[in-house]
C-alpha positions in Angstrom: 32.8 -7.1 -18.3 31.7 -10.3 -16.9 29.2 -12.3 -19.2 25.9 -12.5 -18.3 24.0 -16.1 -18.1 20.6 -15.2 -19.1 18.2 -17.6 -21.4 16.6 -16.5 -24.1 13.3 -14.5 -23.7 10.2 -15.4 -22.9 6.7 -14.2 -23.8 5.0 -12.4 -21.7 3.2 -14.1 -19.4 -0.9 -13.6 -19.6 -1.5 -12.9 -16.3 0.6 -12.2 -13.8 -1.1 -14.3 -10.4 -1.1 -13.2 -6.7 -1.5 -10.7 -4.4 -1.5 -8.0 -6.5 -4.6 -10.0 -8.8 -7.3 -7.4 -7.4 -5.1 -4.3 -7.5 -7.9 -1.8 -7.5 -8.2 -2.8 -4.5 -5.3 -3.5 -3.3 -3.8 -0.7 -4.4 -6.1 1.7 -2.2 -4.2 3.3 0.8 -6.6 2.5 2.6 -6.3 -1.2 1.8 -3.2 -1.1 2.1 -2.7 0.3 5.6 -5.4 -2.0 7.0 -3.7 -4.8 5.7 -0.4 -3.4 7.4 -2.0 -3.5 10.4 -2.3 -7.7 11.1 0.5 -8.7 8.4 3.6 -6.8 8.2 4.9 -6.5 4.9 8.5 -4.5 4.1 7.3 -4.2 0.9 3.8 -3.0 0.7 3.1 -0.1 -1.4 0.9 2.7 -0.7 1.6 4.3 -4.6 1.5 2.6 -7.2 4.4 3.9 -9.9 4.1 1.6 -13.1 4.6 -1.9 -12.4 1.3 -4.4 -11.3 3.7 -6.5 -9.5 4.3 -5.1 -6.2 7.6 -6.7 -5.3 8.4 -4.8 -8.9 6.9 -1.2 -8.3 8.6 -1.5 -5.0 12.2 -2.0 -5.8 11.8 0.4 -8.5 10.5 2.8 -5.6 13.8 1.7 -4.2 15.8 2.6 -7.4 14.1 6.1 -7.8 14.9 7.0 -4.4 18.6 6.6 -5.0 18.0 9.5 -7.5 19.2 12.5 -5.1 22.1 11.1 -4.0 23.5 9.7 -8.0 22.4 6.4 -8.3 20.1 6.7 -10.8 19.0 8.7 -14.1 15.1 9.3 -14.3 15.2 8.7 -18.1 17.5 5.7 -17.9 15.4 4.3 -15.3 12.1 5.1 -17.4 13.5 3.6 -20.3 14.5 0.2 -18.5 11.2 -0.5 -16.9 9.4 0.4 -20.2 11.4 -2.2 -21.4 10.5 -4.9 -19.0 7.3 -7.5 -19.0 5.3 -7.1 -16.0 5.7 -9.5 -13.9 8.9 -11.3 -16.2 11.6 -12.4 -14.1 14.2 -12.6 -17.2 12.9 -9.4 -18.7 13.6 -7.4 -15.3 17.2 -8.7 -15.0 18.2 -8.1 -18.8 16.8 -4.7 -19.1 18.7 -3.5 -16.0 21.9 -5.6 -16.4 22.1 -3.9 -20.2 21.3 -0.4 -18.9 24.3 -0.9 -16.4 26.2 -1.9 -19.0 25.9 0.7 -21.4 26.1 2.7 -18.6 29.7 1.3 -17.4 30.9 1.4 -21.1 30.0 5.4 -21.2 32.0 5.7 -17.9 35.4 3.9 -19.9 35.0 6.5 -22.8 34.7 9.4 -20.2 37.8 8.5 -18.2 40.2 7.8 -21.4 38.8 10.9 -22.3 39.9 13.1 -19.3 36.3 13.7 -17.3 36.4 11.8 -14.4 33.4 13.5 -12.5 31.7 11.8 -15.3 32.9 8.9 -14.8 32.1 8.6 -11.3 28.9 9.6 -11.8 28.4 6.9 -14.6 30.1 4.5 -12.4 27.8 5.1 -9.6 24.9 4.4 -11.6 26.2 1.2 -13.2 27.1 -0.6 -10.0 23.3 0.8 -9.1 21.7 -1.1 -12.4 24.0 -4.2 -11.6 22.6 -4.2 -8.0 18.9 -3.8 -9.5 19.6 -6.6 -11.6 20.8 -8.9 -9.3 17.4 -9.6 -7.2 15.7 -11.2 -9.9 18.2 -14.1 -9.4 19.0 -17.1 -6.9 21.9 -17.1 -5.4 22.5 -21.1 -7.2 22.1 -19.2 -10.6 25.1 -18.0 -11.7 24.0 -14.3 -12.4 23.7 -13.8 -9.1 27.7 -14.0 -8.3 28.6 -12.4 -11.7 26.1 -9.7 -10.8 27.2 -9.0 -7.7 30.7 -8.9 -8.4 30.0 -6.4 -11.5 28.5 -4.2 -8.7 31.1 -3.9 -6.2 33.8 -4.0 -9.2 32.3 -1.3 -11.4 31.4 0.9 -7.4 35.1 -0.1 -6.4 36.5 1.7 -9.7 34.4 5.0 -8.9 36.1 5.1 -5.5 39.2 6.7 -6.2 37.9 9.4 -8.6 36.0 10.8 -5.3 37.9 14.2 -4.0 39.0 13.2 -1.2 39.0 9.5 -2.4 37.0 7.0 -1.0 38.5 3.8 0.3 37.5 0.2 -0.5 37.3 -1.7 2.5 38.0 -5.7 3.6 38.2 -5.8 7.1 39.7 -8.8 8.1 36.7 -10.8 10.4 37.4 -14.4 11.6 37.7 -16.7 8.6 36.5 -14.1 5.9 36.7 -10.3 5.2 33.9 -7.1 5.5 33.6 -5.5 2.0 33.0 -1.9 2.8 33.6 1.4 2.2 34.7 4.7 4.0 34.3 8.3 2.3 36.0 11.0 4.8 34.4 14.3 5.2 37.0 16.7 3.6 40.5 16.0 2.9 42.2 18.1 5.6 42.3 14.6 7.9 40.8 16.6 11.0 38.7 14.3 13.3 35.0 15.0 12.2 32.0 13.4 13.2 31.5 10.4 11.7 28.0 7.9 10.6 28.6 4.0 10.4 25.6 3.1 8.4 24.4 -0.8 8.7 22.1 -2.0 6.0 19.3 -4.6 6.3 18.5 -8.2 5.3 18.4 -7.3 1.7 21.1 -4.8 1.3 24.9 -4.4 -0.4 27.3 -1.6 1.2 27.3 -0.4 -2.2 24.1 0.8 -2.6 24.1 2.3 1.1 26.3 5.3 -0.7 23.0 6.0 -2.4 20.6 6.3 0.8 22.6 8.2 2.7 26.6 8.7 2.1 26.3 12.4 0.0 24.0 13.6 2.7 26.4 13.2 5.2 29.1 14.4 3.6 27.3 17.9 2.7 26.8 17.7 7.0 30.7 17.3 7.4 30.0 13.8 8.5 32.8 11.2 7.8 30.5 7.8 6.0 31.3 3.9 6.7 29.6 1.5 5.8 29.9 -2.6 5.3 28.8 -5.6 4.7 28.4 -8.0 7.7 27.7 -11.3 7.9 24.4 -12.6 6.2 24.6 -9.4 3.6 25.8 -8.6 0.1 27.4 -12.2 -1.1 28.8 -13.3 2.3 26.2 -16.2 2.0 28.0 -17.3 -0.7 31.3 -18.4 1.9 28.4 -19.5 3.9 28.4 -16.2 6.4 24.8 -15.9 7.4 23.0 -13.8 9.4 23.8 -14.1 13.4 21.9 -13.6 16.3 25.1 -11.3 17.9 26.3 -9.1 15.4 27.7 -7.0 17.5 30.8 -9.2 17.1 31.5 -8.3 13.7 30.4 -4.5 14.3 33.0 -4.1 17.1 35.8 -4.9 14.4 33.8 -1.9 12.0 34.1 0.4 15.7 37.6 -0.7 15.9 38.2 0.3 12.3 36.4 4.1 12.8 38.6 4.7 15.7 41.7 4.1 14.6 41.4 6.7 11.8 42.5 10.3 12.9 39.6 11.5 10.6 37.0 10.1 13.3 35.9 11.8 16.3 35.3 9.6 19.1 33.0 12.0 20.4 30.8 12.0 17.4 30.8 8.1 16.5 26.7 7.9 15.5 25.4 4.4 13.8 22.2 4.1 12.1 20.5 1.0 11.2 17.9 0.3 8.6 15.1 -2.5 8.0 16.8 -5.7 10.1 19.6 -3.0 11.1 17.1 -1.9 13.1 18.3 -5.0 15.1 21.8 -5.1 14.4 22.8 -1.2 15.6 21.0 -1.7 19.0 23.4 -4.9 19.7 26.1 -3.2 19.3 25.6 -0.1 20.7 24.2 -2.3 24.2 27.9 -4.2 23.7 29.7 -1.0 22.8 29.8 2.1 25.0 32.2 3.8 21.8 29.3 4.4 20.0 27.6 8.2 21.2 24.2 7.8 19.6 22.3 5.6 17.3 19.4 5.7 14.7 17.2 3.0 13.7 14.7 3.0 10.9 12.8 1.2 12.3 13.0 -0.7 15.5 13.5 -4.5 15.8 13.8 -5.8 19.2 12.3 -9.2 18.2 13.0 -10.5 14.8 11.2 -13.6 14.9 8.1 -11.8 16.1 8.2 -9.4 13.4 8.9 -12.3 11.1 6.2 -14.2 12.1 3.5 -11.8 11.1 4.5 -11.6 7.6 3.5 -13.3 4.8 6.5 -15.3 4.3 5.3 -17.1 7.4 1.7 -17.0 7.4 0.9 -18.3 3.5 -0.7 -21.3 2.8 0.8 -23.8 0.3 -1.9 -22.5 -1.7 -1.3 -19.3 -1.4 2.3 -19.6 -1.9 1.9 -21.5 -5.2 -0.3 -18.3 -6.6 3.2 -15.9 -5.8 4.9 -14.4 -9.1 8.0 -16.2 -9.5 9.7 -12.6 -9.1 8.0 -13.0 -6.0 8.8 -16.5 -4.7 12.0 -15.3 -5.5 12.8 -12.1 -3.2 11.0 -14.1 -0.4 13.3 -17.2 -1.2 16.5 -14.9 -0.8 15.2 -13.7 2.6 15.3 -17.3 3.8 18.8 -18.1 2.4 20.6 -15.6 4.3 19.6 -17.1 7.5 21.4 -20.4 6.2 18.3 -22.1 4.8 17.2 -23.0 1.1 15.9 -20.9 -1.2 13.0 -22.4 -1.2 12.4 -22.5 2.4 10.3 -19.4 2.4 8.0 -20.5 5.3 11.5 -20.8 7.9 12.4 -17.7 8.0 10.7 -16.8 11.4 12.5 -20.1 12.7 16.0 -19.0 11.6 15.5 -15.5 13.5 14.8 -17.2 16.9 17.1 -15.6 19.6 17.2 -12.7 17.5 16.5 -10.4 20.0 17.6 -7.4 22.5 15.9 -5.7 25.8 16.2 -2.1 24.6 16.7 -1.6 28.2 20.6 -1.4 28.0 20.6 1.1 25.3 22.4 4.0 27.1 23.1 6.3 24.6 20.2 8.9 22.5 18.5 6.9 20.4 16.2 7.9 17.2 13.8 5.8 15.6 12.3 6.7 12.6 9.9 4.8 10.3 7.6 5.5 7.8 3.8 5.8 8.2 2.5 2.6 6.3 4.7 0.6 8.4 3.9 2.1 11.4 0.1 1.2 10.7 1.7 -2.7 11.6 0.9 -3.3 15.2 4.0 -5.3 15.5 6.2 -2.6 14.7 4.6 -0.2 17.1 4.8 -2.4 20.0 8.5 -2.9 19.0 9.1 0.9 18.8 7.1 1.7 22.0 8.8 -0.6 24.0 12.3 0.4 23.1 11.5 4.1 24.1 10.2 3.0 27.1 12.8 1.2 28.3 15.5 3.0 26.7 15.2 6.2 28.8 17.7 8.8 27.6 15.9 12.0 27.7 17.4 12.6 23.9 15.6 9.8 22.3 12.8 10.6 19.9 10.5 9.2 17.7 9.7 10.9 14.0 7.0 9.3 12.0 7.0 10.4 8.5 4.0 11.0 6.3 2.4 9.8 3.4 1.5 12.9 1.9 5.5 13.3 2.0 6.1 10.3 -0.1 7.9 8.9 3.0 5.5 5.8 4.2 7.5 3.1 2.7 10.0 0.7 4.1 13.4 2.4 5.4 11.6 5.9 3.9 13.5 4.7 0.7 11.3 7.2 -1.4 12.0 10.2 0.1 15.9 10.0 1.2 16.1 13.9 1.6 13.7 14.3 4.0 15.0 10.8 5.6 18.2 12.4 6.1 17.3 16.2 7.2 15.4 14.4 10.2 18.2 12.3 11.0 20.9 14.7 10.6 19.3 17.5 12.5 18.9 15.4 15.5 22.5 14.0 15.1 23.7 18.0 15.0 21.6 18.5 18.3 22.8 15.8 20.4 26.3 16.0 19.5 25.7 19.6 20.6 24.4 19.3 23.6 
């Protein structure tokens, strides 16, 4: 295991400053939906799970959402969060990393004892716990790379333990490689429908497995995912987000269609969060993609960012944010080539990140949680998408708060999300 460069434990902060200071007001569903209307916040919560620090509670909900697909164990997560000092960055990192190490060690013992299925399950969870720990690190800190490396290395140790094996990929692209994974639907090697999953601004390819891969395999779909420039750890190489994601995504489609397991008439691409921009750009440029889905539609990334608190908060308001909140916001800017201290520059960095939905000819599904749908810019971009992309199979689905499916990317109810997506895809490909 790689050593963690963690400083000594600090005392708990006396109070957690910032937007969560008035918790009773902030956590009411009515208040959150009202605030989302004018100021978009992807991490806005509608139900509190544990932490007063809302960024922490959002990420906790994202981690718990991975439970049905093998990315989390409830007892392990509850132990970790019970050991974290609310709002404390160092405490978060220490406790998730420590659990990741314990579960990784257990996997080694299971594999040595001849129990590959148990070892695979443990390695997958350990990888996701390392991923959870890294969200509290800035890219200039050693732990950012060491924890990210552990996330990837542990996940890749699990790949040969699948049946059939999952393939770890490093697709050559320009002067780098796009890291990712290909999970065949079955061992027969026959052509099958295939889902290419593309994440957003904050995602790593490894965690996308826990978002939807088991659901894809259960329905007979191959699963393929990669990090494109800007995602995962690629910005450490100077590979930042670019307005033409269709260029790296062509490499991904080329790879998919080189595989005998992939039915070229059943190739779909799904993008979440910022992937709601990346995927439509690819679809417009590449007719080999036969269906697409977004969660949600982002036809003008700069316009969406311009309404976020990252870009609207005054210097005085930013100063009141918790350290954890500032770090999360700063990493978003860094992924666009800015300093992690330049939180306000995010919107300008996304200048030119737009597309005309009229160029989308294949069937398209827009998925969006009720909480995000409350935002006027989210509604505007989704409605513009549907008005201009005129395929009769196009569909908009808004998942509801009372279904536990209101938050960003419907990360808290992935079984419902995957049911909606794959039921629609099955109908499209059967037509």
